[in-house]
N, C-alpha and C positions, 0 to 999 in steps of 0.2 A: 560564482556556485559553486566552487571546489570547498571556500572556508566555509558557506553554509553548510554543505554538506559535512564537513568534520566538525563543524559548532552541534550537530543534530548526535551525530555519533559520538561527540565523546560527552554529551550528556546522558548517554547510555549508561547505569551504574553497573560497577562488575557482577559477575555473574557469582552465585551463590552455587559452592560446590555438595553434592549429595545429595541435589533434589531438582527437578525441571523447574526452567528458570521461563521466561515470557517475555519476549519481544514483540514489539508492535509498531506497525508501519501505515498510514492513512497517506492516499495519494488522492488529491482533489484536483481532477484535471481542468476543467472550464473556469477560467477564472473573470467569465464574462457575468456570473451570477453568482452573489455572494453564499446563497445556500449551502453550493457544495463544497466552500472551506469551511463552513459553519457545521456542515454534516460530518465532515470528515474530523474535526476536532471533537466534535461531541462522541464521535466512535471510538476515538482513544480515550477520551473519559472513562466512557461505560469500561471499555476493556480492562484498564487500570481497576476500576472499582470489581469489575468478576473476576478477573485471575491477582488481586490483590496483592499479598508480599511478594506471589512468584514473579510480578512485574518487574523489568529488569529499565524500563521506561519505552520510550517511544519516538518515532520521527514524522515529522508531518513536512510533507513533500506539497505544496499548494503553490496556482497559480492564481489564487483571490487578491485583491488587492489590497486587504488586511495584513496578509501573510507575506507580502513583497519584500520587506526588510531582513525578516528572521525565518523563514524559509525556505528552503530549495524549491525550487520552482519544478512541477511534475513532469518531470522529462523523463523517455525510457533511459538515459544517459546517469539522472540521479537516483533512478530508482534502482539499477543496477550497481551503483556507488554504495546507496544506503544499504542495500540486501547484502552486498558483498563486506562491507565492515560490521552488520552485526552476525553473519557469517563466519568473522572471525574473532568475535565474543564467544560466540556460543559455542555449548556442546552441541554437535551437527547429529548426535541419534538421541538424546533426551529432551535438548530445550525445545520449545514451542516458537513459532512466528507467525502473530497475526496480523493479517493483512487487510486492510478494506481501502476498498477502489470504487471511487463515486466520481458521475460527471454522465452527458449525455451518451448514451451509447450505440452502436451500430450493427448492425447484423452480419457484417465482417468481423466482428469479434475486437473492434478497435472501441476506446474512448475519447471522446473530442476534448482536445486539450488547445485550451486557448488563453489567452492572454486576458487583464481587466477591459482593454480598450479594442478586444472582440481579432485581434491577429494573431493568426492560428499558430501552432505549434504543431511539432510531429506528433501523430495521433500514439496516444499508449494502446500496443495490441498486446491481443493474449500471449502471441507466441513470444515477443521478446520478454515480457513480464515473466512467463514460465523458464526462458535462458535465464532471465538475470536471478531467480530465485533457484534455480538447477546449480547455478554457477555457485552460489551464496554456498549452499549446501547443508542448509538446517531441512532434515530430510520432513518434520512434524509441522504442518503447517495448517491453519486456519485461514481460507479467503472468502472474504465477503467482494461481491460486486453488486454495485448498487450503480442499476442503470436501465435503461430501454435493450430488451436482447442481451443479456447477460448471460442467459445461460450458452450462449455462441462460447463464452470463455472456459468452460467444462472441458471441453477435450483437450485442450492445451493444458491444462492446469492439473487436472484431478489425477490420482495416482494412490497407490494402496497407505499412505501416510499424509495425503492432503484431505479436506475438508471444503468441499467447495459451496457455497452458498448463494443463491443469485435472487434479484429480487423481479425478475421476468424471465417467462421462459423464450427461447432462441429465437420462436417468430411476435413475438409479443412486445409491446410496450410495458413500462412499467407504471404506467399510471391507470 
C-alpha cells in the first residue's frame, strides 16, 4: 500500500508559484460494486477539466477490482497519507484541495468500505477524514460526499474555508 500511495503522490505535478494550484483526491469506498470506482474516476476527470491548468494532479483511492493493482485502497490510513503528501506539496493558504468521497453512507457519518469480494474494511468516517485533512494543513477545500445520509458529514468537515457538498440530507438516502 505504501508504494501505491507514493506512486500516486509522485504523479502530482510540482506547484506553480504565484497562483492558486488545485489538488484532487477521490475515494471510492465500496469495491463490491464497480459503479463507485467509475464515479470516483469520473469525478477526477471532471475536476481536471473544470480547474484546467491550475490542476496539479489527482490521487485515486479505491477498493474497486479494476483499481486493485494501480491505486491504494480506500482506507483511513491511506486517506491520511495522501492528504499529508498533498499538504507537503501545497501552499497551505493559497492552494485548493478537491476531495470526492463515494460509497454507501450511514446515518453515523461513515462510508462503507469493502473489497470486491465483500470483505469489509474499517469504515471511512467523517471524523477521521476531517482529522486527516486538518493535519495535512491545506486550508481551502471543496469536499463532495456522494452517499446516502451524506449531510451527516457536514459538522465534521465544514469550516470557514471549506465547501461541503452532499448528495443527500442527513436523514435521507441519495436515491
